[in-house]
Each structure stands twice: as structure tokens, then as C-alpha cells.
C-alpha angles and dihedrals in degrees: 000000000000112000120235089238093054092046092052090049092050092048093050091049092050094049090052094045101044106116093020088115110079122236100227114142112257095218137028107246137126116283107261111269113223118251094358093169088061092066128091101278143185107218118225093185117125134056118009125179114234142193123202108225113177092163092046091234089157092058107036134042121228090276089058093249118141114251092215090058094053124103093258095038087218138108102075130108088258087076088072085209123197125201120246121240089275100061093179090066095068137029117227113167099189138051121188094191092059094041126099121271135223135188121267127234091045141097118252094227094071098039100057124035092215090057097052093111098018117139117179140059130337123174121216129196132189129177120208140170119236126147109197117237123222113262094021134109125209129208127194109217131193117185091207141336121190116251131325112006135184117197127203132182120198089343096309122111117245097183150281129272134192123201128068101224112041129084123266124203139169135187102242099171095115094041098057117109117252089223092060093239111118142161133200124204125194129193107205119188121181096180111145114235131183096233096051134092108273100026129222096286120066137140100234134072115278097230112190132207142035099332103172138044123306122202146141116243124205125215136165118264089262110040146164103266102171142006143168121202111177143126114279115262099241100021115058091183092063128079108210137173147100145257122217123202126200130198137063094296098048098115122088096006126145116243121191126202113200126185097165097180089060095041092246120146119154133165125202135173125240121238126231090286093052095254127133125183130196140189118190140167110270104184093116093056113101112226121250117232138149088261092051112016096190115181126188127210103243119193125190120189135181124166107314094343126095131175126192125201139164110229134178124206124220142132127235125189143138129241116184106307095346134095108211121205109188087346095305126111113248139186111224104225100193150158132200121238142180126223091257137103104222092204095060123043116250139022120336105279104205150316095319093059092045095047090051091055093049091046089056089051091051090049089053088058098255127156091176140045133193109218099208143228104343139013111302128212117298086233089062091058092050091049090051088053090051097043097043104248125144113226137217105200120196145189120221098253086140133171112319118354133163096288096177098047110101092205090055090053091048089053092050092047092050092051090049092048092049092048091052092045090053097046107031095104095047113105090203094065108088103150131049109198119202097196154324135256098340120169127248117262141115098258091049092048091050091049098046098039087053089054090050091052091048091052091052092049090054098042125010095173098078138058123263122217147145133204103256131197126231138209133220134218128208091259090071093254120142109213124205109186106129106156089223085073090078089068096048135081095214130044098224120177139181114218130169105189109165094027115047095015143355101066126256121354091256090059101054098080088078090076123096129190131240105190117181099203127072092217134111110289122219123179102225094188142012132139147097140236125273128173107223111244094020108117137188138126126303091274096052106106116224092023125119088239091057092052090045092052090045091057093046092053095039090057090050091050096044093047088070090069104099094202095048108135104159151342143209106201119205108282153358097200139006111268137192116265125170094211092059101087110155102133095216109033103025113019093179096325133106098227099198090107121122084215121050130233087262095051097260117145111231123219093259089061090071093046091057092040091056092048091051090051088056092049091048090053092048098047104024102027092235 
């Protein structure tokens, strides 16, 4: 048990050190443009040629010096070199056009049997035709590449990016070929490293490659680069926000916000930095909620540029033990999920996969989903808006990372900033999570409290949390006193009584909770594995009956927490995890899903569904 003296020391250190990490961007790339998929785009999805390069011959010379850092900048696979008519005159040991192809978006692990466990470098190449138009700008966009990626256009380097789950984009206007014939080359490397985010040890499959959409977006020379249109934090009757222009003509421009259904049309002028703010009455705007997920068509125009979005308007806050959505206490009936369709190997491939997952959550009785343990697809957030599901969105500060490495913090902060940039206009997103199951200690507290402060500085209209651990004492008391809790709006904890500790499911109701903070409590994880179709009694581990009994007794135990206002049990569906190696019950899957890898609902699904019906009746009256 953590002593009060140690906790006070950790808290004091954290308060002094918050902000000690600088906020410099980790990588040189364009600032993320809001709602990039909503632009006029040229899709680059489809067949890409690839080369497997475990020794990174296409990146380094034999002295291990990077070709793209040499005087000529040439020599790497990104040159996409072709031999002359006299092949004997030059040595080229690769050829994209004669190489195999795979589908993008898509991880490489699930598309080629020999790449199932591959970790390393693969090069991708795609040719496309695009003749730039006068007065237009063009941006190359990748929804996600895992993990470290280097991007090249027509043989010239655009930049490098770290992080497997956040968008990447570059202004390529000046790099496009005048002939209209272009090619893009990507070096994707999913090697796990101790100083990265996440670190080398995780509990999900390390899918490599270009896993989300790729396209080129077109804008005018002066364009709307960013906006936030939301209800004001402390005044739900006011619509507040900003619009940011980019480009040479950004200063002194008129910007019009139009929500025609609500009779809102307002024009403002940008300042010298291209920014315009607004504050308008919002009484006519219906509130978004899971019971009524109302979305408005929002149109922003400036000069020749126009952006369309569908935005919902709601407030979220805490008061004592309560979570208030639009001023009304709610119970967050949730489930955790990975960005993976269990029925088809690999990462979720598009809207169909994502809609299926959220439909399962709705069938379970959820009004809330935890998108673990990393940023999910922007499409997922828009679907949650549409379908009426609250969202916990998270960055992969997971388990034990390099807390004292400044570059690791910069990486985490950049991923958090990109996540917030991507999701700040989504009504569904109500929680930003800065991490999962991280251990007590002064460096960790400094790191994570700094992230919490950063999240608040970027977005003060949502709740901040993290999935905390707990500790037990011999008197069967579960203690929750992590000093990071002082920096968070929700006390969210992961506990696995009945699976990793605590004896059989029937024995866990003996535990009671001692929670330090008078804040809303959400159980961010609990659960246990069950192989669908394997049956036994309630004490037979791995059986559906064991998982069923575990859920029955977990709900009894958790219902004794007076501040309990929600939960996201682990997990909606079985998912692939390399560390899960039991040859009978796991076979490369984490089997804690309520739905199996073949789409079968396990017995515990119906236990949680019934409990959520009771909570819906209590809080929503239906």
C-alpha cells in the first residue's frame, strides 16, 4: 500500500514538474488540417507494389549511412530507379514495378502468410496522375502508418513520422510533376523499440504497414486549415469557437459560419494571423445525446474555400460523483474495443468493419465505447456521432515506457495533440485518456500529469482520464489512491478480480473498495477469457460459464461503489495478441471478448446486456 508520505511527495514533485517537458513538435510535418477527408480528394487506395527490406538496404548504404542524408540525396529505393537500355552499365537491385502488390489500406501481416509475424521495414510505391492546377494547393494524407514512416514524392523526401495511429499529411504542391505523372514511396517500419510510444511490450498485434486511407486533398491557395465549432465550456447557451485560415492571403478575410437548419449565419474577419473567433447564441440548437444523436450540417466559407461538416452540440462535465451530459446525470454503459474486425484477419479495413463493431456495442446496450489503446480511425468517431455513442479516446502510453526520455514524452504529446485535433469537433468524444495501466513513480507522474495538462490546454470542454491500476491489502480492500488521480476528472480503474487475482468468480464479492477521490468512478477494464463453445461449470476456467459467473459477480462487487457511474469491460470481441499463446484456449487470441472470433455471442454478453437494460431504465427511463 502506498504511504501517505510517499503520495504527498509524488504529488508535490508532479506539480512542480508539470510543464517541464517542452512542447516542441517531434517531427517536421504540416499542422493537421481539420476534416481532411471532407475535402475534394484523389484516392490512392488500392494496389501498391512493395519490397520487403529487413536489412534496410533501401535506406542505408553499406556504412549504415542514410541515402537521403547524403550530398546527392539519392541511392535509396525511394528513387524508384529504372535501368537504361544498357542494363550492364548500371547496377539496380530492386524494381517496384516487377514486385508483388498488396491492398492499401491494409496491414501486411494479414495479407501474406510469410509476413504474419514480420517486424521490420517494407517499402511501398504507388504511381498516380495529377496535374496541379493554378491557384490550388495539394496535400498528401495518410490515415495511419505503423510505426515509423518516411515519405517520398517523386524521389524527394517529404518527412518522417512516428506513431502508428495518427494522421500524416504534407503539402506537396511544389513537389508535383509538371507532366502530371507522379509516384509516392513510403518506408514503413513497425519495429518495437523501448523509447517509443507504445514501447516494446503490448497486448495487441503489431500490425505493420499503411493501415488507413491514403489520398490527395485539394484546396485553394488560401484555405480553411482548422476550426472548432462547439458549445462554450461554462455557457451551454453559447456557440463558441474559431476558424483558422492558411496561405498568403489569410489576414483580413471574411469567414462565414452557416448552420441553416438552426437559422445561424454569422460572418467574422480574420486577424493578422488568419484567425477568426466567434461567440453566438445557441438556444435553438438541439442537444446531441445517445438518446437523440442530432447532427447539424455546418458549412464554413471563406473566399473560394468551403468546408462541410456534421457536428453535434452537447456539454459534458462532472459534479461530485456525477457525470453530467447536457446537465443530466448519466450512467456510461460501455465496452472496450480494438480497431480490429475479429471475423477478418488484420486491422479494420473501412467503414463497414467499424459500423459492425459499433452495431454490436449498441446491441449490447451501450451508450459508450472505449477506443483502446490508441487513436482509432477518424471514421470511427464520425460513426459514433451518427449512431449515438459516447467515446473514450486514448493515446498508447501503455504499461512501462521510457518516462525520463524527453523524446519519448515529445512523441506522446504529439500523438495526443494529433488525436485532439482530429476529434475536437466530434460530439461523441467526451473523454481524452492519457494512458493505460502505468506504474507509480515520480518520473511517470511527471510525464502523465504533463500530458493531462497539455490535453486541458488544447481542449477544456471534455473530461480527462487515464486507466489506473489498484492495489490490495490482506483485509480484502481494493485501494485506489494513485496520485495521478488528482489531475483527472474521472477515477477510472482496471481490475481483474476473478481472473488474474481474487480466486474463483464466486469469491470476489468479498472485496470492498477504498477510493481516495470524490469523483465519478468508471471501471475501465474487467473481464476474463472464455473460448466460445467450450462449456463447463462456473469454476471451469476458459469456459463460457466461468466468464458468465465472473460477470455476474463482478457486477455485484462493483455495484457497492457509491460513485460508480460507468464501465467499459474488457472487451467487445476477441482480438489477436501475440503474447496469448495457449494452444487450446487462445491460439494467438485474447479471448476476453463477449463476442468470439467467429461472431458468436458468449453467455456473458447477455449478463452485461441485462445489467445495461437496468441502468438504462434507472437513468434514462427506458
